[in-house]
Backbone as JSON, one array per atom type, in Angstrom:
{
  "sequence": "XXXXXXXXXXXXXXXXXXXXXXXXXXXXXXXXXXXXXXXXXXXXXXXXXXXXXXXXXXXX",
  "N": [[-29.77, -20.92, -51.12], [-28.43, -22.42, -52.99], [-29.52, -24.98, -52.58], [-32.17, -24.69, -53.43], [-31.8, -24.19, -56.13], [-30.55, -26.54, -56.83], [-32.57, -28.42, -56.24], [-34.42, -27.55, -58.08], [-33.41, -28.36, -60.53], [-32.51, -30.96, -60.11], [-34.64, -32.74, -59.39], [-36.36, -32.86, -61.75], [-34.43, -33.94, -63.47], [-33.87, -36.43, -62.31], [-36.39, -37.64, -62.56], [-36.56, -37.73, -65.35], [-34.44, -39.46, -65.87], [-35.4, -41.81, -64.72], [-37.46, -42.48, -66.47], [-36.11, -42.72, -68.89], [-34.18, -44.66, -68.49], [-35.03, -47.5, -68.85], [-35.04, -47.68, -71.66], [-32.48, -46.93, -72.37], [-30.93, -48.78, -71.04], [-31.62, -51.69, -71.71], [-31.07, -54.28, -70.86], [-31.33, -54.36, -68.16], [-33.94, -54.31, -67.22], [-35.51, -55.78, -65.33], [-34.14, -55.32, -62.92], [-34.36, -52.54, -62.78], [-37.12, -52.24, -62.58], [-37.54, -53.43, -60.1], [-36.1, -51.66, -58.52], [-37.64, -49.31, -58.86], [-40.0, -50.18, -57.61], [-39.08, -50.56, -54.97], [-38.46, -47.92, -54.34], [-41.02, -46.75, -54.38], [-42.23, -48.18, -52.26], [-40.58, -47.34, -50.16], [-41.21, -44.63, -50.07], [-43.84, -44.66, -49.27], [-43.97, -45.94, -46.85], [-44.84, -46.24, -43.46], [-43.07, -44.69, -41.15], [-43.14, -44.61, -38.34], [-44.91, -46.58, -37.49], [-44.22, -48.86, -38.79], [-45.75, -49.92, -40.79], [-47.41, -50.11, -43.9], [-49.51, -47.8, -45.07], [-51.6, -48.31, -43.24], [-54.14, -47.56, -40.87], [-53.69, -46.42, -37.62], [-54.69, -48.22, -34.74], [-56.33, -47.36, -31.78], [-54.97, -47.87, -28.55], [-56.45, -49.8, -26.03]],
  "CA": [[-29.96, -20.63, -52.52], [-27.91, -23.55, -53.76], [-30.42, -26.13, -52.5], [-33.33, -24.44, -54.28], [-31.36, -24.38, -57.51], [-30.29, -27.98, -56.98], [-33.88, -29.07, -56.3], [-35.09, -27.12, -59.29], [-32.88, -29.12, -61.67], [-32.26, -32.36, -59.76], [-35.86, -33.55, -59.43], [-36.72, -33.2, -63.14], [-33.39, -34.8, -64.05], [-34.09, -37.79, -61.8], [-37.59, -38.15, -63.21], [-36.21, -38.05, -66.74], [-33.58, -40.65, -65.84], [-36.25, -42.96, -64.42], [-38.21, -42.84, -67.67], [-35.2, -43.03, -69.99], [-33.33, -45.8, -68.14], [-35.35, -48.78, -69.5], [-34.69, -47.65, -73.07], [-31.03, -46.82, -72.48], [-30.34, -49.99, -70.47], [-32.66, -52.71, -71.83], [-30.7, -55.53, -70.2], [-31.55, -54.21, -66.72], [-35.34, -53.98, -66.98], [-35.99, -56.38, -64.09], [-33.53, -54.6, -61.81], [-34.94, -51.19, -62.73], [-38.49, -52.38, -62.07], [-37.41, -53.67, -58.66], [-35.67, -50.39, -57.93], [-38.82, -48.43, -58.8], [-40.9, -50.71, -56.58], [-38.5, -50.26, -53.66], [-38.61, -46.48, -54.1], [-42.41, -46.51, -54.03], [-42.44, -48.71, -50.91], [-39.89, -46.48, -49.21], [-41.91, -43.35, -49.96], [-45.16, -44.83, -48.67], [-43.86, -46.69, -45.61], [-45.08, -45.48, -42.24], [-41.83, -44.83, -40.39], [-43.35, -44.79, -36.91], [-45.68, -47.77, -37.19], [-43.68, -49.98, -39.57], [-46.81, -50.48, -41.61], [-47.63, -49.3, -45.1], [-50.86, -47.38, -45.36], [-52.6, -48.75, -42.27], [-54.54, -46.58, -39.85], [-53.39, -46.95, -36.28], [-55.81, -48.46, -33.85], [-55.99, -46.86, -30.45], [-54.79, -48.89, -27.51], [-57.51, -49.71, -25.02]],
  "C": [[-29.51, -21.81, -53.37], [-28.88, -24.73, -53.74], [-31.66, -25.91, -53.36], [-32.98, -24.64, -55.75], [-31.13, -25.85, -57.79], [-31.61, -28.74, -57.1], [-34.59, -28.76, -57.61], [-34.66, -27.94, -60.51], [-32.72, -30.61, -61.37], [-33.52, -33.21, -59.89], [-36.31, -33.85, -60.86], [-35.7, -34.12, -63.81], [-33.55, -36.24, -63.58], [-35.33, -38.41, -62.42], [-37.31, -38.56, -64.65], [-35.36, -39.32, -66.79], [-34.39, -41.91, -65.58], [-37.0, -43.43, -65.66], [-37.31, -43.25, -68.83], [-34.41, -44.32, -69.74], [-33.74, -47.12, -68.81], [-34.99, -48.83, -70.98], [-33.18, -47.61, -73.27], [-30.33, -48.09, -71.99], [-31.34, -51.15, -70.53], [-32.33, -54.03, -71.12], [-30.99, -55.51, -68.7], [-33.0, -53.9, -66.39], [-35.86, -54.55, -65.67], [-35.42, -55.65, -62.88], [-34.11, -53.2, -61.66], [-36.37, -51.23, -62.2], [-38.47, -52.61, -60.56], [-37.0, -52.41, -57.94], [-36.84, -49.42, -57.8], [-39.79, -48.88, -57.72], [-40.38, -50.4, -55.19], [-38.61, -48.77, -53.33], [-40.03, -46.15, -53.7], [-42.71, -47.0, -52.62], [-41.79, -47.8, -49.88], [-40.61, -45.15, -49.01], [-43.25, -43.48, -49.25], [-45.13, -45.55, -47.33], [-44.07, -45.78, -44.42], [-43.89, -45.71, -41.31], [-42.07, -45.15, -38.91], [-44.06, -46.1, -36.59], [-45.2, -49.01, -37.91], [-44.75, -50.68, -40.38], [-47.01, -49.55, -42.79], [-49.11, -49.03, -45.27], [-51.94, -47.82, -44.4], [-52.9, -47.63, -41.29], [-54.27, -47.21, -38.49], [-54.65, -47.15, -35.48], [-55.4, -48.0, -32.47], [-55.88, -48.02, -29.47], [-55.86, -48.71, -26.44], [-57.03, -50.24, -23.71]]
}
């Protein structure tokens, strides 16, 4: 029950923080942009093949 409640409020709070951060911390725009890029890469990385978005070729 606690995790559902936590997820219910944590995800929107994190999304809001991501959008508010550049305005609240203007001196860190480059670091925040890099952080966002790393998050996107981490979410799209293929953990088993160590490739991002590539289709595996069968071994012959």
